[in-house]
N, C-alpha and C positions, 0 to 999 in steps of 0.2 A: 217540748221546747223547740222553737225554730232554729235551724242551723245557719250560722253565719260563716261564710268562707273568707278566711284571711289570706292575704297575699304575702308569701315569703320570697324575698329576693336573695339568692345565694351568689356570692362572688368568688370566683377562682382565678388565680393568676399563674400558679406554678404547679408542677406535677404533684408535689406533696399535698397541695390543697385538694387535689382530686380525690385522694384516698380518704380524706376527712369529710368531704362534702357528700360523696357517693352514698355512704350508709345513712346519712341524715336524710337525704332526699328519698331514699328507699323506705326509711321508717315513716316519713310523712305520707308517702303513697299508701303504705300498709294501713296507716291510720284512716285515711279516706275510704279505703276499701272495707274496713271492718264495719260490721253492723253498729249503728249508733249506740245501742245499749251496752256494747262491749268497750266503747271508748272510755278512757279514764276521765275525760271531761266532756260533758254534754254540750251540744250546740256549737261545736267548733269543727270546721273542716279547713283544708289548706289548698291554695293554688300556688304553685311554685314557678318561679322564674329563675333561670340560670344565666349569669353574665360571666363570660370569659374575657379577662382583660388582655390576654395575649402577652403577659409579662414573660412567660416561657413561650417563645415564638416559633419553636420547631413544631410546625403543624402536624408533621408525620408522627412524631412521638406523642403529641397530644391526642391524636386520633386513636392510637394504640391504647392509651390509658383509658380514654372514654369508652372504647369498645369493651375492654376487659373488665372494667368496673361497673358496667351497666349504666353509665351516666347518660342522660338524654343529651342530644345536641344542644349547644348553647342557644338560648333565645336571642342573645346579643353577643357578638364577638367584636371587641374594641380594637384589637391589633396594635397595642401600644409599642411592642418591641423593646429593644434594649436601650441603654443610656445610663448616665450616672444615676445615683440614687435620687438626687433632687429632680433630675430631668424625667426619670421614669415615673416618680410619684406625681409630678405635675401633669404629665401626660394622662395618667389614669384619672386624675381629678377632672381634667378638662373633658375627657371622653365620657366619663360615667355620669356627670351631672345631668345632661339631657335625658339619659336613660332613666335615672332615678326620678326625675321630674315627670316623665311620661308614664312610668310604671306606677308611681306613688304607692310603694309597698307598705304594708302594715309593720313589717319588720325586715331589717337588713341583717343577713347572717354573713359574718366574715370569719375566716379561720386562719390560724397560724400567725405568722409574724413577717410576712413579705411586704414589699412596698405597696402592692395592690390592696392589702388588708388595711393599712393605715389610710391610704388615699381614699378608699371607698367610705371608710368610717368618718373621715373629716368632712367629706361632701354631704353625707347623710346627716351628720350632726347639724351642719349649717342649714340644711333643709327641714330640720325638725322631724326627721325620720328616726324611729327607735332602732337601736343597734344591739345585736347579740354577738358576742365574741366567743368563739369556740377555741379552746386551748388557751384560756386566759390565765394570767398569774405566773407564767413561767418566767424565771429570772436567772440570768447568768451572773448578775452583779457586775457586768462589764459594759460600761457606757460606750466603749469604743466599738462595740458591735452594732452595726446598723439595725439588726433585728431587735436588739434590746430597746432601741428608741421606738421602733414600731410597736413592740409589745406594750411598753409603758404608756404611750399616748393612746393607743387603741383602747386599752383597759379604762383609762380615765374618761373616755367618751361613751363607753358602752352602758346600756341599761340592764342587760343580762350578761353575766360573765360565767361561762361554763368551764370548769376546771377538770384537769385530768388526774390531779394528785392533791393530797391534803396540804403539802407545803406551799402549793400555789394559793390555796385559800389564805394561809397565813401571810403570804406576801401581799395579797390584796388588802387584807385588813390593816396591815402595817402602813399601807399607802393611803389609807383613809377611805377605801371603798366600803359603803354600807353593807353589812352582812346580808341584807335582804336581796341584794343584787347578785350575790355569789351562789352558784349552783354547782356542787360537786357531782359530776356525772360519770367520771371514768374517761376512757380513751377511745374516741371513735375511730382512730387509725387502726386500732386492734380489731374493731368491728369488721373493717374491710378484710383484714388478714383472715379472720375466722370465717367470714362469709365465703371466702374463695379457697378454703383449705383443700378441697378435693381437686380443684383445677391446678393449684400449686403443686400438689402431690403428683399430678399427672404430667407435669412439665418434663420435657426430655432435654432441657438445656444442658444439664451436667453431662449427659451421655454425648450430646452433640459436640461439646467442647473437648471431649476425650478426657474428662476428669474422673478421679476416683472419689466417691463420697467420703468425706472426712479427711481427705488427703490434699487439700488445697486451702488457700486463704483468699478472701475477697478484699479488694482495696477500693475505696471511693474517696476522692478529694475534690472539693470545689470552692471552699471558702477563700475569699480574697487574702486573708491572713496567711494561708498556706500556699496559694498558687500565684499570687500577683507579684511577689517580691523575688527577683531572680536568684539570689543566694539561698534563700530559704527553700525554694523549689528544687534547686540543685542539690541541696543537702538531703531533702526527702527522696529525690531520685536516686542518689547514691545509697541511701538506706534501703530502699526497695530492692536495688540490685543485690545488696548483701543478703537481704531476707530471702531472695529467690534461690539462694544456695541452700537454704534450709527447708523450704517448702514451696511448691508451685504457687504462683500468684496470678489472680485474674483481676484485671483492672478495667472495668467499664468506664470509658472516658467521658466525663461531662464536657460539653462544648467549650466552656471557659477553660477547663484544664488542658484540653487538647491544644487550644490556641496558644496558651502560655508555654506549654512544653515545646511547641514548634517555634514560638518567638524566641525562646531562650536557648534553642539548639539542643534540647534534651531528648526529644522524642526518638531520634535515631538510635541513641545508646540504649534506651529502654527496649526498643523493638529488637535489638540484637540479642537480648537475653532470652534464651530458649525456655526458661522456666517462668517467664513473666509475660502473660498474655494481655496485650492491649486490645480491647474489643469495643465495639460501638455500644451506646446506651441500650439497655434492655427494657422491654415492657414490664409492667408490674408483676405479672405472674411468674415470668422467667427469672426476674431479679430476686424475688423472694425465694423461689426454689433454689437459686444459686446460693443464697445466704444460708438456707435451711440445711444444705448438705456440706457447708464449709466447716473447716476445723476452727477457723476464727475469722473475724472481720476487723479490718482497720479502716477507720472512717473519720470524717469531720462533720458528718450529717447529724441532725437532731433526731429525725424520725427513725433512722437506722438503729440508734441506741435503744429505742423502744421495741422495734421489731425483733432485734436479736435477743432481747430480754425474754420475750414470750416464746421465741423459738429455742431458747436454751443454748445459744451459740455465744461463745466468748467474744466480747467486743472491746477493742482498744480504740478509744476516741482520741485522736491526735489534736487536742486542744488544751488550753490552760484552764478552761472552765466549762461547765455545762449548765444549761437551764433545765435539765432533766435529772436532778440528783437522785430521784427515786430509782433510776436505772442502775445506780451504783449501790445504794443502800439495799434495794430489794431485787436487783437484777444481775446481769452478767457483765456490766460495763465497768471500765476502768479508764481514768484519764491518764494520758501519757504526753509529756512535753514534746511537741512536734519539732522543736529545735535541738533535741537531745537524741542523737542517733543511738548512743549506747543504751539509753533508757528504753527506746523503742525495741531494739534488738533483745534486750533483757526481758522485756514484757512478753515478747513473742516466745522466747525460750521458755519462760515460765508456763505459758499456756501449753506449749507442745510437750512439756515434761509432766503435765498434770493429766491424769486419765479423764477422758471426755465422758460426761454423764448425760448430756443432753437434757438435763432437768429444766423443765419449763418454769418460769417465774411469773407469778401473777400478782402484781401490785393491785391494791384495792380498786375495784371498778373496771379492771381490764379483762372483762368477761365476755366481750362481744355484744353487749347490750347497752352501751353508752348512748348510742343514737336514739334508742327507744326512750331513754330517760330524758334526753334533750327535747324530743318532740312533746312528751307529756308536760314538761316544765313550760315549754313555749305555749302550749294550749292553755294551761292554767293561767299563765301571765296575760295572754291575750284576752281570755274570758274575763279575768278580773279587771283588766284595763277597760274593756268594753262596758262592763257593768258599772264601773266608776264613772265613765263618760256619760252613760245613760242617766245615772243618778244625778250628775251635775246638771244635765240638760233638764231633767224633771224639776229640779229645784229652781232653775232659771225660769221655767214656764210658770211655776206656781208664783 
């Protein structure tokens, strides 16, 4: 059988996207390099195009993540930068349309729930380009979250929906998505973690920061609901200063968070705390190594809930809800009200009083091979679609 090469166009916009796209691109490269008889689907090869929208516009940090994850340099860099949600989404749409027209991919791959994800999907749908959404079906049931809007709309536009957990499948079915479009594959973000285990273990960041393994906590905060409102951020800052009396804290500062702490006059007070270290954002390998040796992590991030589950590190998520409930039912995660200082302190005290087991948790499909399953399903879908198109053409000719 003759081999047909299909063009996959991947879109990334933020650093969490990089960790999801990198193993998928690597799996597609391995597919191409495998002898044809060993491929799960005959007659299919891939050409890959990578588009970076520049939604996270810190080029230095982007370069670090690209290098560490083995991502190729983007074929197209759109440089959209910051702005309101509407402005940023519109900029991505305007910038990506000529790229999609020129590249004419057979399939657009978008990941996660950021503005770039929805913007690319909207443009592709209007151009008649097929869409695959990786990490589909996650729901916080909170329509006030911009990410929830992005998730809902992207899923409605997509032809292939790749899910990381079974509850995501149920969410999609309830929303009227046909079951044939839903593909449970597992979690490609964990693929990145597993692929880089040896490099993570070789990191010296804990030693460089003068920390004792198991003797510190990691903090990350970036969501507007936690950092954009002055009184709420002041309350969290006071809570962190109290927690620093119990255990040393390391706080890699997201650019948004640093700006808000400075704007609200809070950063100097945090810097005076000897047991609270404010540091610059870290690359992927060093950050996972920092989490891996932590006694616990406090965060409002989505992906960190997943990584701490596999690392066996207790995670306190400072949010009222999560779109990743499997990290609670099958993992190490616990939701804590970010507005309740006593609840946060009590949750930390509970973790510190409980012996650390470092037991890794493996929700179904979080085995480091999700990306391989994604590529196989894409190959089958493209082969079937191609065969269907050829069949239609033959019927027309007859």
